[in-house]
Steps between C-alpha positions, in 0.01 A plus 500: 500500500651454157718773348504612138759693301362770271706648217414813302538417132337798325521875538256702708510788250154583359329284764210644700587653837317219681735241349805713583387519863450122503857448378621741770306307764662178382841666529578491128681803360704380198474241225677181605459565872386199706320522833382227734162508676277265693231347276206668674172570319582874505838455329360254246223747417757775446699271270182425305437873448843546337544154350598648163797680664633229735575130509534245778856365526589158640 
């Protein structure tokens, strides 16, 4: 399965608790942090929920 790198680019301050928990589940804690995950439908759905806070890195 293909892997994707996800980078947090915006702050989680003033975000709803659901979005903060999604960032935690992705393993993102700080701005600029990059994590690598398998491109499963579950992970892609989580990225979609917080797409305004993260970006996909090549």
